[in-house]
C-alpha positions as CSV (number, residue, x, y, z in Angstrom):
1,X,0.1,0.0,-0.1
2,X,1.4,3.4,-0.9
3,X,1.2,6.5,0.9
4,X,-2.3,7.6,2.1
5,X,-3.4,11.0,1.1
6,X,-4.1,13.8,3.4
7,X,-7.8,13.7,5.1
8,X,-10.5,14.8,3.0
9,X,-10.9,17.7,5.2
10,X,-7.2,19.3,4.5
11,X,-5.7,20.0,1.2
12,X,-2.3,18.3,0.6
13,X,1.0,20.7,0.6
14,X,1.5,22.3,-2.9
15,X,-1.9,21.5,-3.8
16,X,-2.5,24.4,-6.0
17,X,0.7,23.9,-7.9
18,X,-0.2,20.4,-8.5
19,X,-3.5,21.8,-10.1
20,X,-1.6,23.9,-12.4
21,X,0.4,20.9,-13.5
22,X,-2.4,18.6,-14.2
23,X,-4.5,21.3,-15.6
24,X,-2.1,22.3,-18.2
25,X,-2.6,18.6,-19.6
26,X,-6.2,19.0,-19.2
27,X,-6.4,21.9,-21.5
28,X,-4.1,20.8,-23.8
29,X,-5.6,17.1,-24.3
30,X,-9.0,18.8,-24.5
31,X,-7.7,21.4,-27.1
32,X,-6.5,18.8,-29.3
33,X,-9.7,17.3,-29.8
34,X,-11.0,20.7,-31.5
35,X,-8.0,22.7,-32.6
36,X,-7.3,20.8,-35.8
37,X,-11.1,21.7,-37.2
38,X,-9.9,25.0,-38.5
39,X,-6.8,23.6,-40.4
40,X,-8.1,20.9,-42.0
41,X,-8.5,22.6,-45.6
42,X,-4.5,23.3,-45.2
43,X,-3.7,19.8,-44.1
44,X,-6.1,18.5,-46.9
45,X,-4.2,20.6,-49.7
46,X,-0.8,19.9,-48.4
47,X,-0.9,16.4,-47.9
48,X,-2.8,15.8,-51.1
49,X,-5.8,14.0,-49.4
50,X,-9.6,14.9,-49.9
51,X,-11.5,16.5,-47.2
52,X,-13.7,13.1,-46.1
53,X,-10.3,11.8,-45.3
54,X,-8.3,14.5,-43.2
55,X,-11.5,14.6,-41.1
56,X,-9.8,11.3,-39.5
57,X,-7.3,13.4,-38.1
58,X,-9.8,14.5,-35.7
59,X,-11.8,11.3,-35.6
60,X,-8.6,9.1,-34.7
61,X,-7.7,11.1,-31.7
62,X,-11.2,10.9,-30.5
63,X,-11.8,7.5,-30.9
64,X,-8.7,6.5,-29.3
65,X,-8.9,8.8,-26.4
66,X,-12.5,7.6,-25.5
67,X,-11.9,3.8,-25.8
68,X,-8.8,3.8,-23.4
69,X,-10.3,6.4,-20.9
70,X,-11.9,3.7,-18.5
71,X,-8.7,1.6,-18.7
72,X,-6.4,4.0,-17.5
73,X,-8.9,5.2,-15.0
74,X,-8.7,1.6,-13.5
75,X,-4.9,1.4,-13.9
76,X,-4.8,4.6,-11.9
77,X,-6.8,2.9,-9.1
78,X,-4.8,-0.1,-8.9
79,X,-1.0,1.2,-9.6
80,X,-1.3,5.0,-8.6
81,X,-2.9,8.1,-10.2
82,X,0.3,10.1,-10.4
83,X,2.4,7.3,-12.0
84,X,-0.1,6.8,-14.6
85,X,-0.5,10.5,-15.3
86,X,3.1,11.2,-15.5
87,X,3.9,8.4,-18.2
88,X,0.8,10.2,-20.1
89,X,2.3,13.2,-20.2
90,X,5.4,12.1,-22.0
91,X,3.5,10.0,-24.4
92,X,1.3,12.8,-25.1
93,X,3.9,15.3,-26.0
94,X,5.7,12.7,-28.2
95,X,2.2,12.3,-30.3
96,X,2.5,16.3,-30.5
97,X,6.0,16.3,-31.9
98,X,5.5,13.7,-34.4
99,X,2.0,15.1,-35.5
100,X,3.8,18.4,-36.1
101,X,6.5,17.0,-38.5
102,X,4.2,17.3,-41.5
103,X,5.9,14.2,-43.2
104,X,2.6,12.6,-44.7
105,X,-1.0,11.8,-44.0
106,X,-0.5,8.0,-42.4
107,X,2.7,9.3,-40.1
108,X,0.2,12.3,-38.9
109,X,-2.7,9.5,-38.2
110,X,0.0,7.4,-36.0
111,X,1.3,10.7,-34.2
112,X,-2.6,11.5,-33.4
113,X,-2.9,7.8,-32.3
114,X,-0.2,8.4,-29.9
115,X,-1.4,11.7,-28.9
116,X,-4.6,10.0,-27.8
117,X,-3.0,7.1,-25.9
118,X,-1.5,9.9,-23.7
119,X,-4.3,12.3,-23.5
120,X,-6.4,9.1,-22.3
121,X,-3.6,8.4,-19.4
122,X,-3.9,12.0,-18.1
123,X,-7.5,12.9,-18.4
124,X,-8.6,9.6,-16.7
125,X,-6.8,10.6,-13.5
126,X,-7.2,14.4,-13.3
127,X,-10.1,14.6,-11.5
128,X,-9.0,11.7,-9.1
129,X,-6.1,13.3,-8.5
130,X,-7.6,16.7,-7.7
131,X,-10.2,15.2,-5.5
132,X,-7.5,13.5,-3.7
133,X,-5.3,16.4,-3.2
134,X,-7.8,19.1,-1.9
135,X,-9.9,19.3,1.2
136,X,-13.7,19.8,1.1
137,X,-13.4,23.7,1.8
138,X,-11.1,24.3,-1.3
139,X,-12.5,21.3,-3.7
140,X,-15.0,23.7,-5.2
141,X,-12.4,26.1,-6.2
142,X,-9.9,23.6,-7.5
143,X,-12.7,21.9,-9.6
144,X,-13.5,25.2,-10.8
145,X,-10.1,25.5,-12.2
146,X,-9.9,22.2,-13.5
147,X,-13.4,22.6,-15.4
148,X,-12.0,25.8,-16.5
149,X,-8.9,24.2,-18.0
150,X,-10.9,21.5,-19.5
151,X,-13.7,23.6,-21.2
152,X,-11.1,25.8,-22.4
153,X,-9.4,23.4,-24.1
154,X,-12.6,22.0,-25.9
155,X,-13.7,25.2,-26.7
156,X,-10.7,27.3,-27.4
157,X,-9.3,25.2,-30.4
158,X,-10.7,27.2,-33.3
159,X,-10.2,30.3,-32.2
160,X,-6.4,29.5,-31.0
161,X,-6.0,27.5,-34.2
162,X,-7.1,30.7,-36.4
163,X,-4.4,32.8,-34.7
164,X,-1.6,30.4,-35.1
165,X,-2.5,29.8,-38.9
166,X,-2.6,33.5,-39.3
167,X,1.1,33.3,-38.8
168,X,2.5,29.9,-38.8
169,X,2.2,26.4,-40.4
170,X,-0.3,24.0,-39.4
171,X,2.2,21.9,-37.6
172,X,2.4,24.6,-35.0
173,X,-1.1,23.8,-33.6
174,X,0.7,20.4,-32.1
175,X,3.9,22.0,-31.4
176,X,2.1,24.5,-29.2
177,X,1.8,22.0,-26.7
178,X,5.7,21.1,-26.3
179,X,6.8,24.0,-24.2
180,X,3.6,24.2,-22.2
181,X,4.1,20.3,-21.4
182,X,7.9,20.6,-20.7
183,X,6.8,23.2,-18.1
184,X,4.1,21.1,-16.6
185,X,6.3,18.2,-16.5
186,X,8.9,19.9,-14.6
187,X,6.7,21.4,-12.4
188,X,4.9,18.3,-11.6
189,X,8.3,16.5,-10.6
190,X,8.7,19.1,-8.1
191,X,5.3,19.5,-6.5
192,X,3.6,16.1,-6.9
193,X,3.8,13.5,-4.2
194,X,5.5,10.3,-5.4
195,X,2.4,8.3,-4.6
196,X,-1.2,8.3,-3.9
197,X,-3.3,5.5,-2.3
198,X,-3.8,2.5,-4.3
199,X,-6.4,0.0,-4.2
200,X,-5.5,-3.8,-4.8
201,X,-7.2,-5.4,-7.8
202,X,-7.1,-6.6,-11.3
203,X,-7.7,-5.4,-14.7
204,X,-11.0,-6.3,-16.4
205,X,-9.6,-7.5,-19.7
206,X,-12.6,-8.7,-21.1
207,X,-14.7,-5.8,-20.2
208,X,-11.9,-3.6,-21.7
209,X,-11.9,-5.1,-25.1
210,X,-15.6,-5.2,-25.1
211,X,-15.7,-1.4,-24.2
212,X,-13.0,-0.6,-26.5
213,X,-14.6,-2.4,-29.4
214,X,-17.8,-0.7,-28.7
215,X,-16.4,2.7,-28.8
216,X,-14.3,2.0,-32.0
217,X,-17.4,0.3,-33.8
218,X,-19.7,2.7,-32.7
219,X,-18.0,5.9,-33.8
220,X,-16.5,4.7,-37.0
221,X,-20.0,3.8,-37.8
222,X,-21.1,7.5,-37.2
223,X,-18.2,9.0,-38.9
224,X,-18.4,6.6,-41.9
225,X,-22.1,6.9,-42.0
226,X,-22.0,10.7,-42.5
227,X,-19.9,10.3,-45.7
228,X,-21.6,7.3,-47.1
229,X,-25.1,7.2,-45.4
230,X,-26.3,5.2,-42.4
231,X,-27.9,2.5,-44.3
232,X,-24.9,1.4,-46.3
233,X,-23.5,-1.8,-45.4
234,X,-20.4,-0.8,-43.6
235,X,-22.3,1.5,-40.9
236,X,-24.9,-1.2,-40.6
237,X,-22.2,-3.9,-39.5
238,X,-20.3,-1.4,-37.5
239,X,-23.7,-0.6,-35.4
240,X,-24.4,-4.3,-35.1
241,X,-20.9,-5.0,-33.7
242,X,-21.4,-1.7,-31.1
243,X,-24.5,-3.7,-30.1
244,X,-23.2,-7.0,-29.4
245,X,-20.0,-5.5,-27.5
246,X,-22.2,-3.3,-25.7
247,X,-24.3,-6.4,-24.2
248,X,-21.1,-8.3,-23.8
249,X,-19.7,-5.3,-22.0
250,X,-22.8,-4.6,-19.5
251,X,-22.6,-8.5,-18.7
252,X,-19.0,-8.5,-18.1
253,X,-19.3,-5.4,-15.7
254,X,-22.3,-6.8,-13.9
255,X,-20.3,-10.3,-12.7
256,X,-16.8,-9.0,-12.8
257,X,-15.1,-9.0,-9.3
258,X,-12.9,-5.9,-10.4
259,X,-15.1,-4.0,-13.1
260,X,-13.5,-1.6,-15.4
261,X,-16.8,0.6,-14.9
262,X,-18.2,-0.3,-11.6
263,X,-22.0,-0.2,-12.1
264,X,-22.5,0.3,-8.5
265,X,-21.5,3.9,-9.1
266,X,-24.6,4.7,-11.1
267,X,-26.8,3.8,-8.1
268,X,-25.5,7.3,-6.8
269,X,-28.0,9.5,-8.1
270,X,-26.3,12.8,-8.0
271,X,-23.3,11.0,-9.5
272,X,-25.3,9.8,-12.5
273,X,-27.5,13.0,-13.2
274,X,-24.3,14.9,-13.2
275,X,-22.6,12.8,-15.4
276,X,-25.8,12.9,-18.0
277,X,-25.7,16.8,-17.8
278,X,-22.3,16.6,-18.5
279,X,-22.6,14.7,-21.6
280,X,-25.5,17.0,-22.6
281,X,-23.8,20.3,-22.1
282,X,-20.5,19.2,-23.8
283,X,-22.8,17.9,-26.8
284,X,-24.5,21.3,-26.9
285,X,-21.2,23.2,-26.8
286,X,-19.9,21.4,-29.6
287,X,-22.8,22.6,-31.7
288,X,-21.3,26.0,-31.2
289,X,-17.6,24.6,-32.0
290,X,-18.6,23.3,-35.1
291,X,-21.2,25.7,-36.8
292,X,-20.1,29.0,-35.5
293,X,-16.9,29.2,-37.4
294,X,-18.9,28.4,-40.5
295,X,-21.2,31.5,-39.7
296,X,-18.5,33.9,-39.2
297,X,-16.0,32.7,-42.1
298,X,-18.5,31.6,-44.8
299,X,-21.8,33.6,-44.0
300,X,-20.2,36.8,-42.8
301,X,-16.9,36.6,-45.0
302,X,-14.3,37.2,-42.1
303,X,-10.9,36.3,-42.1
304,X,-9.6,33.4,-40.2
305,X,-7.4,35.7,-38.1
306,X,-10.8,37.8,-37.6
307,X,-12.8,34.7,-36.6
308,X,-9.8,33.3,-34.5
309,X,-10.2,36.7,-32.4
310,X,-13.7,36.2,-32.1
311,X,-13.9,32.3,-31.2
312,X,-11.2,33.2,-28.7
313,X,-13.7,35.2,-26.4
314,X,-15.4,32.3,-25.1
315,X,-12.3,30.7,-23.6
316,X,-11.2,34.1,-22.2
317,X,-14.4,34.4,-20.5
318,X,-14.1,30.9,-19.0
319,X,-10.9,31.7,-17.4
320,X,-12.9,34.0,-15.0
321,X,-16.1,32.0,-14.8
322,X,-14.9,28.8,-13.9
323,X,-13.2,29.8,-10.9
324,X,-16.1,32.0,-10.2
325,X,-18.6,29.1,-10.4
326,X,-16.2,27.1,-8.1
327,X,-15.8,30.2,-5.1
328,X,-19.9,29.8,-5.5
329,X,-19.7,26.1,-5.0
330,X,-17.5,26.5,-2.1
331,X,-20.0,29.0,-0.4
332,X,-23.4,28.1,-1.6
333,X,-25.5,24.8,-2.9
334,X,-23.2,23.4,-5.5
335,X,-26.3,21.9,-7.3
336,X,-28.3,25.6,-7.2
337,X,-25.1,27.1,-8.8
338,X,-25.0,24.3,-11.6
339,X,-28.4,24.8,-12.3
340,X,-28.3,28.5,-12.3
341,X,-25.3,28.2,-15.0
342,X,-27.7,25.9,-17.2
343,X,-30.5,28.1,-17.1
344,X,-28.2,31.0,-18.5
345,X,-26.6,28.6,-21.3
346,X,-30.1,27.9,-22.2
347,X,-30.8,31.7,-22.8
348,X,-27.7,31.9,-24.9
349,X,-28.8,29.0,-27.0
350,X,-32.0,30.8,-27.6
351,X,-30.4,34.1,-28.5
352,X,-28.1,32.2,-31.1
353,X,-31.1,31.1,-32.8
354,X,-32.0,34.8,-33.8
355,X,-28.5,35.6,-35.5
356,X,-29.0,36.4,-39.0
357,X,-26.7,37.9,-41.8
358,X,-26.9,41.2,-40.6
359,X,-26.6,40.8,-37.0
360,X,-24.2,43.2,-35.6
361,X,-20.8,41.5,-34.5
362,X,-21.4,42.8,-30.9
363,X,-24.7,40.9,-30.6
364,X,-22.5,37.6,-31.2
365,X,-20.0,38.9,-28.7
366,X,-22.6,39.5,-26.1
367,X,-24.4,36.1,-26.6
368,X,-20.9,34.3,-26.5
369,X,-20.0,35.9,-23.2
370,X,-23.2,35.0,-21.7
371,X,-22.9,31.3,-22.7
372,X,-19.4,31.6,-21.4
373,X,-20.4,32.6,-18.0
374,X,-23.2,30.0,-17.7
375,X,-20.9,27.2,-19.0
376,X,-18.1,28.2,-16.1
377,X,-20.9,28.4,-13.6
378,X,-22.1,24.9,-14.4
379,X,-18.8,23.1,-14.8
380,X,-17.6,23.4,-11.5
381,X,-19.7,22.7,-9.0
382,X,-21.3,19.6,-11.2
383,X,-17.7,18.2,-11.1
384,X,-17.6,18.9,-7.6
385,X,-20.5,16.8,-7.0
386,X,-19.7,13.8,-9.2
387,X,-16.3,13.3,-7.6
388,X,-17.5,14.1,-4.1
389,X,-20.4,11.3,-3.6
390,X,-18.3,8.5,-4.8
391,X,-16.0,6.0,-2.5
392,X,-12.7,7.0,-2.3
393,X,-11.3,3.6,-3.9
394,X,-13.3,4.6,-6.8
395,X,-12.1,8.0,-7.7
396,X,-10.2,6.8,-10.8
397,X,-13.1,4.9,-12.3
398,X,-15.4,8.0,-11.4
399,X,-12.8,10.5,-12.8
400,X,-12.5,8.4,-16.1
401,X,-16.4,8.4,-16.5
402,X,-16.4,11.9,-15.8
403,X,-13.9,12.5,-18.7
404,X,-15.4,9.7,-21.0
405,X,-18.8,11.8,-20.2
406,X,-17.3,15.1,-21.7
407,X,-15.6,13.1,-24.6
408,X,-18.7,11.2,-26.0
409,X,-20.4,14.4,-25.7
410,X,-17.9,16.2,-27.9
411,X,-18.2,13.3,-30.4
412,X,-21.9,13.0,-30.6
413,X,-22.0,17.1,-30.6
414,X,-19.9,17.2,-33.7
415,X,-21.7,14.1,-35.4
416,X,-25.1,15.7,-34.3
417,X,-24.5,19.5,-35.1
418,X,-23.4,18.7,-38.8
419,X,-26.3,16.5,-39.4
420,X,-28.9,19.1,-38.1
421,X,-27.3,21.7,-40.0
422,X,-27.3,19.9,-43.1
423,X,-30.8,18.4,-42.5
424,X,-31.8,22.0,-42.2
425,X,-29.9,23.2,-45.1
426,X,-31.5,20.7,-47.4
427,X,-35.2,21.3,-46.3
428,X,-34.5,25.1,-47.1
429,X,-32.6,24.2,-50.5
430,X,-35.1,21.5,-51.7
431,X,-32.3,19.3,-52.4
432,X,-29.5,17.1,-50.3
433,X,-26.9,19.5,-49.0
434,X,-23.5,18.5,-47.5
435,X,-21.6,21.6,-47.7
436,X,-21.8,25.3,-47.4
437,X,-23.4,26.9,-50.6
438,X,-21.6,30.2,-51.4
439,X,-24.3,31.5,-53.3
440,X,-27.1,30.8,-51.1
441,X,-26.0,32.1,-47.6
442,X,-29.7,32.2,-46.1
443,X,-29.8,28.6,-46.5
444,X,-27.0,28.2,-44.1
445,X,-28.5,30.6,-41.8
446,X,-31.8,28.6,-41.8
447,X,-30.0,25.2,-41.1
448,X,-28.2,27.0,-38.3
449,X,-31.1,27.9,-36.8
450,X,-32.4,24.6,-37.0
451,X,-29.3,23.2,-35.1
452,X,-29.3,25.4,-32.3
453,X,-33.0,24.7,-31.6
454,X,-31.8,21.5,-31.3
455,X,-29.2,22.4,-29.2
456,X,-31.6,24.5,-27.1
457,X,-33.8,21.4,-26.5
458,X,-30.4,19.3,-25.1
459,X,-29.5,22.4,-22.7
460,X,-33.1,22.0,-21.4
461,X,-32.6,18.4,-20.8
462,X,-29.6,19.0,-19.1
463,X,-31.0,21.6,-16.8
464,X,-33.6,19.0,-15.9
465,X,-31.0,16.2,-15.1
466,X,-29.1,19.2,-12.9
467,X,-32.4,19.9,-11.1
468,X,-32.8,16.2,-10.2
469,X,-29.3,15.9,-8.9
470,X,-30.0,18.8,-6.6
471,X,-33.0,17.0,-5.2
472,X,-31.1,14.0,-4.6
473,X,-27.7,15.3,-3.1
474,X,-27.6,15.9,0.6
475,X,-24.9,17.9,2.5
476,X,-23.6,14.6,4.4
477,X,-23.0,13.0,0.6
478,X,-20.1,15.7,-0.1
479,X,-17.2,13.7,1.1
């Protein structure tokens, strides 16, 4: 048994410096799920691959990351969260370096897969390390910073990518990780404790294989289905494999002595409701990540640099809104703060529906600020509740499930937003549309309104789950 962490009522020495180290990698791991989007046209041209193939630069990273989250979370419980996290930092930076070399398309995909492995190792243990490091009185603020880093990374990609591409080649969207990552590794080596408490157990290999096959087949089916149609043979076969492996995973986890995903955690209602709300808000946020760059660059005819400056507003506001949400969580009911945050996000999503080709840019800016404020108020309290109501020995699994919820939301949001956008555009145009129509900008605006209406419904669902969470969490549950 390794050294036992400080009691949960106390914060460990160097706690806030530990948070800076792990938060840096939480930011970069989520950043690399979205920063590539704005660079894909340049990548496709330079690497001489069609646009439908260059999308695998994003998809391969997300699929690998999502498939491995539960495995590395369990590994962190058994062998030590800090140990797995530290190895993951090296793997992630190696993948970042290789991805930025701009050699050829297959080499880029290999780099992205390595990045995905490293990101899974760090993200799956981020929340567990934070919960173990901070006492109950400061955990809300700590979760606020982690939530800020996570949301910043997920949302800042298009804006930061646009600013980088306005001055440098696309390889630098990966190499920007290197100086920050090296700093975080050195800082972590100084301030992190050598060990956290471990839990004796073994790896549920059958569960891992079923889960990995489930994630890979499901999202391969989704992304391939977008290209060839969901009724085509390959997506149908992949979806069938996903159904079979889902059943196999459920049966395995129900009877395993040391399950990869402890199903007993879902009996804790505040945990389950919070996890569901996290999936839905990231799903909704990715409607904005995917659609707004089209609105700014294609519909409003802004340059990539101008669009990048506008897209960076959200993460800048999140820098302040996330810790603010954490502060409120420490002083008031975390569940109430989270629900208020989601209500603010719902207002912003409603306002997005009214954006037109002639809306003043300041209107977009105001809506974005409102949405960022609401997101920041939700993320921190929700993560605080989710990680504080589970048993100490399940922190690794709970943390990896928390990260898994975000990534499922991001992947699903990417697929659903484009599907909703193009269905709306097709209805308006009167024929099947799969791309922006330069001569019919009003068709895009109609599709955007349809997509944001669906996004609003998703946020309302998240708000309902957050309210249910608040009704089921008791002060004594927050350990």
